[in-house]
Every structure is written in C-alpha cells, then in structure tokens.
C-alpha positions as MATLAB code, in Angstrom:
seq = 'MYRDGLGVEQNHAKALCWFYKSAFWNNAAAQNNLGCMHQHGLVVEQNYTKALYYYRKAADQGNLMALENIRLLQLRISSLESN';
ca = [
      98.382   56.509  148.733;
      96.110   53.559  149.625;
      93.604   54.429  146.895;
      96.210   54.160  144.147;
      98.621   51.724  145.823;
     101.517   54.186  145.803;
     104.257   52.723  147.991;
     101.745   50.421  149.708;
      99.347   47.696  148.656;
      96.172   49.193  147.213;
      93.432   49.146  149.843;
      90.212   51.064  149.216;
      88.923   50.437  152.747;
      91.982   52.109  154.291;
      91.749   54.922  151.754;
      88.110   55.463  152.711;
      89.051   55.677  156.388;
      91.738   58.300  155.728;
      89.472   60.276  153.418;
      86.815   60.471  156.143;
      89.395   61.656  158.683;
      90.742   64.299  156.309;
      87.289   65.395  155.164;
      86.303   65.986  158.774;
      89.042   68.641  158.865;
      87.705   70.198  155.647;
      90.292   68.767  153.279;
      88.717   69.473  149.889;
      90.674   66.774  148.032;
      89.527   64.156  150.553;
      85.934   65.361  150.266;
      86.144   65.051  146.485;
      87.607   61.543  146.822;
      84.776   60.553  149.157;
      82.349   61.778  146.543;
      84.017   59.544  143.968;
      83.900   56.527  146.256;
      80.194   57.045  146.941;
      79.426   57.706  143.284;
      81.134   54.534  142.093;
      80.349   52.314  145.074;
      83.944   51.679  146.108;
      83.849   50.001  149.554;
      80.553   51.785  150.250;
      77.129   51.311  148.704;
      76.694   53.469  145.616;
      74.869   56.620  146.692;
      74.579   59.634  144.396;
      73.105   61.812  147.155;
      76.141   61.286  149.379;
      78.451   61.736  146.398;
      76.909   65.124  145.624;
      77.129   66.089  149.298;
      80.876   65.520  149.407;
      81.463   67.008  145.962;
      79.621   70.168  147.050;
      81.646   70.437  150.269;
      84.819   70.259  148.187;
      83.510   72.643  145.538;
      82.567   75.177  148.210;
      86.274   75.323  149.012;
      87.210   75.938  145.383;
      88.058   72.386  144.308;
      87.656   72.508  140.525;
      87.648   68.728  140.110;
      84.668   68.573  142.468;
      82.823   71.143  140.335;
      83.389   68.993  137.269;
      82.328   65.876  139.162;
      79.085   67.601  140.187;
      78.379   68.514  136.575;
      79.068   64.994  135.330;
      77.062   63.308  138.069;
      74.097   65.611  137.496;
      74.200   64.674  133.800;
      74.277   61.003  134.775;
      71.330   61.412  137.120;
      69.367   63.305  134.443;
      69.982   60.563  131.904;
      68.849   57.885  134.366;
      65.686   59.814  135.200;
      64.784   60.330  131.532;
      64.899   56.580  130.795;
];
C-alpha cells in the first residue's frame, strides 16, 4: 500500500516499517520486498548481502519472485566482480 501509493500517499519509509514487521512473522512477500528495498537502496543504504538474506528467507518459503530476484542479483554481482 505505502510502497505503491495505493489509497494513500506513497511513503517508502512507512512501507519499510511494515515490511519489517511482516517479515518478522515470516511473511514471504514482505521478506521479498525488503530484499528489493535493500538491493535498490530505497530508504536504506544499498546492501546486496542484506538483499540476498531477505530474498533467501522468502525463497525458503516458496516465494518464486524471490527465487528470480536471487538469480538476477547474483548475475548483477558477478558482472560487477568481473569488471
């Protein structure tokens, strides 16, 4: 809701707060969203290690988007390391 501004003004900081609360209770979608926020540096400092951590927590629960995000981020990291 806050991430996309659906029915409320878009607010990434509030979205981050709700994602953390939901992720604590093992909500896979929230864990995947936290991974995205850490990967892209939305409200938080960009951190690929934290992004992978949250993506993996979501993927362990069967979140297919998280699996794809892991694959894409690992490709990104590989390309950065090869340069």
